[in-house]
N, C-alpha and C positions, 0 to 999 in steps of 0.2 A: 504492498499500499504505499509506501515511501514515494514510488514516483507520482503517485495522486497527489498526495500531501505536498510535494514540491510544486507541481503545475498549480495547484489551487492557491498556493503561497505566492504566485506571480501578481493573482489579481487581489488577494485579501488576504490577512492572517486569522486562521482559525487556532482556537486553544486548542490542548492535547484533547480535553474533555468533549470538545465540539466535534474534533475530527473523529474520535473514539464512537461518540453517536452516528455521524454519517457513515463511518464503518460497518456497524450494525445492519444498516439497510444495504449495503452493496453486496453482489453477487458476482463471482468469475465465469465467464465463459471463454471458450476456445472457438474460433473458426477456421476452416480449411479454406484455401483458395479458391475462389468460386461461391462460396457460402454467402447468403444473404443475411445481413443484420438487420435491415428493412427491406420489404418489396413495396413498389408503387402501389397505392392503392389500399395497402394498410394502414393503421394507425400507428405513429411512433409511439410507444407506450415505455419506452426507456430510454435513458440517456447513457451512453457508455464512455468510458475513459480508455483509449488505447495504450495498453501495459506494453506489448510487444506487436509488432508487424505494422501492416498499412492497409487501411481502407480507402474506397473510392465512392464518391457521390455520383450517380449516372442516372440519364435516362435514356429513352429510345426515340429516334428520331426517324421515322420510315424503316424500321428493322434494325437501322445501324446502333450501335452503342456510343452514346456520348457522355464522356468522362467529364462532370463539371469540376470537381477537386478532389485532392487527396486528403486524406485524414492520416498521416503517420503517427507514430508511436509519439507518446507525450501530448497527445491532442484529444478532444472531446469530440464523440460521434454521435450526433443528434440531426434532424431536420426541424429547426425551431418552430416553424407554424404548425407542423403536424403535432409536436410534442405539446406545445401550449393550448392550442385550440381543441386538441385530440381529434383531429381532422385527417381523412385520409392522405396519405401521402402523394405527393404529385412526382418523386423522384425515389430512386432505390439506393440504399448503401450495401456496398459488397464488398468481401475481404479481397485483397489482392494479392497478398501474402499470407502465411499461417499467422494468425492474429489470435492475442489474447486480449480479452476486456474486462472491466470493472463495469457492472450494470448498477444503474440505481432507476428503480421503477417511477412511473408518474406520481402515484399515490403515496410512495415514499417521500419525494421531492416535496410533495405539498405538505406534509408532515413535517419537514425540515424548517418551512417557512416560520410555523409556529414555536419551532422548538431553537432556532438559532436567529437571533435578532436580525444580523445581516445577511442571511442568507439571500434574499430577494437581491441586494446588491450584487453580490458574488454571481448570481445565476445571470442578471443583465450583462456583466462583463464577459462572461462565457459565450451568451449569445452573440455579443457584438464582435467577439473573434471569429465566431462561425460566420456571421455577415460579412467579415471582412473578407476570409477564405472566397465566399461565393462572388464578391465582387472582383477579386483578384482574378478569378477564372474567366469572369465576362471580359475584364480588361485584356486579359493575356490574348484572346483570340483574334483582336483587332490590331495586334502589333506585326511587324514584321519577324519570320521566324528566326533569324539570329537573337533576336531581343525576347523573344517567347522562351528560347532556350537558356539564355543566360537567367532570365528571371525565374525559370524553372528551378535551375540549379541553386540559385539564392534562395528562393522560397523554400524548395525542399532539399536540403542538402544531403548528399548521399543516396538519396533515392532512385536518380538517374541510373547508378549502378545495380539496383536491386529489383526495379519495376519490370514486368514483361513489356515489350516494344510496343504490342497492340494495345496496353492501357496507356501508355505515354503518349502514344500517337494518338489515341482518342482525344486525350486532355488539350493536346497542341493543335488540334484539329489538321492532321496531317495523315498520309497515307503512311503505312508502317515502312515502307520501300523508301519513301520521300525522308522521312525521319531517320532512317538507318545511314542514307546518304549524307546527311547534315551530321549527323554525329561522328561518321569517319573523316569529315571535312575538320569538324571542330577538333578531333584528337589529332590531325596532323597527318593521317593517311592519303589523303588527297588535296590539291592545290586550294588555297582560301577562295570563298567565294567573292565576287567582283560586285561590290556594293551598287 
């Protein structure tokens, strides 16, 4: 639970007693690559903290997978509107790699509002971070490919080496073969692009 405690401490200080209370509501689960944490049309009833691995948020556009953003280790997995309003989700959350999560159910989250006075502020900060990830994904698709790749490396350090090419290409809105060519150029295996 230490990774979760460290993550939450970035946004707010919880006392040991408050964190112990939170811990009583948490449940650990593991997902294999391709498993869904949440499917489109279902209600997001849990918020997850990624202890290990990587998830992605995706939707389908005319049968093609479109990755909106990644949720790497040390981040929160939730679709805020579906979770907050207990409404059907318009997107999916899927494991890209073997993933271990700590889960907090919607009902238990609501109990924490009464039990931890500053819980509402913490939740709002977490939602803001998820919204930032969503906005970054939208921004990236409008940028030139080299900038998208550099931004990806900055935002998701180390993921480029661990993610399947197809998932990364889906996020960057490139064909896998096109992404492979750009990656080879960036690694120096081919002459650089002419701007």
